[in-house]
Structure formats: C-alpha cells, structure tokens
C-alpha positions in Angstrom: -18.7 -1.1 -43.1 -16.1 -0.5 -45.8 -14.6 2.9 -46.6 -16.7 3.0 -49.8 -19.9 2.3 -47.9 -19.0 5.1 -45.5 -18.5 7.5 -48.3 -21.9 6.5 -49.8 -23.5 7.1 -46.4 -21.9 10.6 -46.2 -23.3 11.4 -49.7 -26.8 10.0 -48.9 -27.4 11.1 -45.3 -25.3 14.2 -44.6 -28.1 16.6 -45.8 -31.1 14.9 -44.1 -29.2 14.6 -40.8 -28.1 18.3 -41.0 -31.6 19.5 -41.8 -33.0 17.5 -38.8 -30.4 18.8 -36.4 -30.7 22.4 -37.7 -34.5 22.4 -37.3 -33.9 21.6 -33.6 -30.9 23.7 -32.8 -31.6 26.7 -35.1 -27.8 27.4 -35.2 -26.0 26.5 -38.4 -22.6 26.2 -36.9 -23.8 24.1 -34.0 -25.7 21.8 -36.4 -22.6 21.4 -38.5 -20.6 20.5 -35.4 -23.1 17.9 -34.3 -23.3 16.3 -37.8 -19.6 16.3 -38.1 -19.3 14.6 -34.7 -21.9 12.0 -35.7 -20.0 11.1 -38.8 -16.8 11.0 -36.9 -18.3 8.5 -34.4 -19.6 6.5 -37.4 -16.1 6.5 -38.9 -14.5 5.4 -35.6 -17.0 2.6 -35.2 -17.2 1.6 -38.9 -16.0 -1.9 -38.2 -19.0 -2.5 -35.9 -21.6 -0.7 -38.1 -23.6 -2.8 -40.5 -24.2 -1.0 -43.8 -28.0 -1.8 -43.7 -28.4 -0.1 -40.3 -26.0 2.8 -41.0 -28.8 5.4 -41.5 -30.4 4.5 -38.1 -27.1 4.4 -36.4 -26.2 7.9 -37.8 -29.5 9.5 -36.8 -29.3 7.9 -33.4 -25.8 9.2 -32.8 -26.7 12.7 -34.1 -29.9 12.8 -32.0 -27.9 11.9 -28.8 -25.2 14.4 -29.6 -27.8 17.1 -30.2 -29.4 16.3 -26.8 -26.0 16.5 -25.1 -25.4 19.8 -26.9 -28.7 21.2 -25.7 -28.0 20.1 -22.1 -24.6 21.6 -22.2 -25.8 25.0 -23.6 -28.6 25.1 -20.9 -25.8 25.2 -18.3 -23.9 27.9 -20.0 -25.3 31.4 -19.7 -24.1 33.9 -22.3 -24.1 37.6 -21.3 -25.0 38.6 -24.8 -27.4 36.9 -27.1 -27.1 37.2 -30.9 -30.3 36.7 -32.8 -30.5 37.0 -36.6 -33.8 37.8 -38.1 -34.1 35.8 -41.2 -36.6 37.0 -43.7 -37.7 33.9 -45.6 -40.5 35.4 -47.6 -43.3 37.8 -47.6 -47.0 37.4 -47.0 -49.0 34.5 -45.8 -46.4 31.7 -46.1 -43.9 33.7 -44.0 -46.4 34.4 -41.2 -47.6 30.8 -41.1 -44.0 29.4 -41.1 -43.1 31.8 -38.3 -46.1 30.8 -36.2 -45.3 27.1 -36.8 -41.7 27.6 -35.7 -42.9 29.4 -32.6 -45.3 26.6 -31.8 -42.6 24.0 -32.4 -40.3 25.9 -30.0 -42.9 25.5 -27.2 -42.5 21.7 -27.4 -40.0 19.7 -25.5 -36.9 18.6 -27.4 -38.2 15.1 -27.7 -41.6 16.2 -28.9 -40.1 18.5 -31.5 -37.7 15.8 -32.7 -40.6 13.3 -33.1 -42.6 15.8 -35.1 -39.7 16.6 -37.3 -38.7 13.0 -37.8 -42.2 11.9 -38.7 -43.8 14.8 -40.5 -40.7 16.5 -42.0 -38.3 13.6 -42.7 -41.0 10.9 -43.2 -39.6 8.2 -40.9 -41.8 5.3 -39.8 -42.7 4.9 -36.1 -40.2 2.0 -35.8 -37.4 4.0 -37.3 -38.1 6.9 -35.0 -38.1 4.5 -32.1 -34.6 3.3 -33.0 -33.3 6.8 -33.4 -34.8 8.1 -30.1 -34.6 4.9 -28.0 -38.3 4.6 -27.6 -40.6 1.8 -28.6 -43.2 2.2 -31.3 -46.1 2.6 -28.9 -44.2 5.4 -27.0 -43.4 7.1 -30.3 -47.1 7.1 -31.2 -48.3 8.4 -27.9 -45.6 11.1 -27.6 -46.2 12.2 -31.2 -50.0 12.4 -30.6 -49.5 14.5 -27.5 -47.1 16.8 -29.4 -49.5 17.3 -32.2 -52.3 18.1 -29.7 -50.1 20.8 -28.2 -49.4 22.2 -31.6 -53.1 22.2 -32.4 -53.9 23.9 -29.1 -51.3 26.6 -29.6 -51.9 27.3 -33.3 -55.7 26.7 -33.3 -57.2 26.8 -36.7 -54.9 27.6 -39.6 -57.4 30.4 -40.6 -56.4 32.2 -37.4 -52.8 32.5 -38.6 -53.6 33.3 -42.2 
C-alpha cells in the first residue's frame, strides 16, 4: 500500500469505522482512540496491506482493538460513573431509538457487532466473517440468534410506539 492509497483509505473509511466503534462503545473519546490505533496499525503494516483488502483489514483491526478495550475496561472499576443524557429528539422516534439501544445493549459484544455490521453498515456475510474471524455460516447463525433476542426483548414495534 502506498502513502497515497493510505490517505485515500483514511478519507473513505474513517467515518464508517468510527460510527461502528462508537455504536458499540458509546464513548466518543474511546471510539476515537480505537479508530486512531487501527489506522496507526494499518500505517505501520502498510507494506503488507494490499489496497484491495484495506477496508477489511481496517475493520478487523478496529474490531479487535474494540474487543481489547472492552475487556480492559471490564477489569477496571471506576468509583464514579459519568453518564450524559443525550436528547436526540422528541416524540416517537426518540422513544423507539432509546428502546432499540437498550435492546442492543442486552446483546453480547459479538452479537451487537454483527447486527451493526449487517443492518447498519450493510456488509455482506463474508465481509463480516473476515472482520470478526467467523465463517459465513457462523455469522448467519449468530446474527439470526441476535435478531431473535432483539425481537423477544422489543416485541412488536407497536408496543414501543
């Protein structure tokens, strides 16, 4: 990968990777740190990275760094917790979005990542498999189970609205 190709990757993939990580971590600064570290790893390994697989490489590295970050934070217990209440909007959409986020938070990190990669980012099963280290069949099964859990928790959309 050349310097120019790396810069093109930064322009093309910085926002999607950040959104994916932010949806999982829910902390802007932590998400920025993970994305920055992912691009740093890509830069350090740019001679080994093939331009055609740069997107997959970047998401895979970011995903693994996110998992490491989550594991590390589970071990660290903070005495104070800071929680910002973010008001996104009023009315029906706000309530549904909040319920959906609560439902997503009940999933495992892997399940949540699969849902976000498939339904939010629009990746194929094979691409998700490359990012998460699963095969296509495992992705389909885990994704199906995650959706069933969401359906069980949320129930009918009419219940939320």
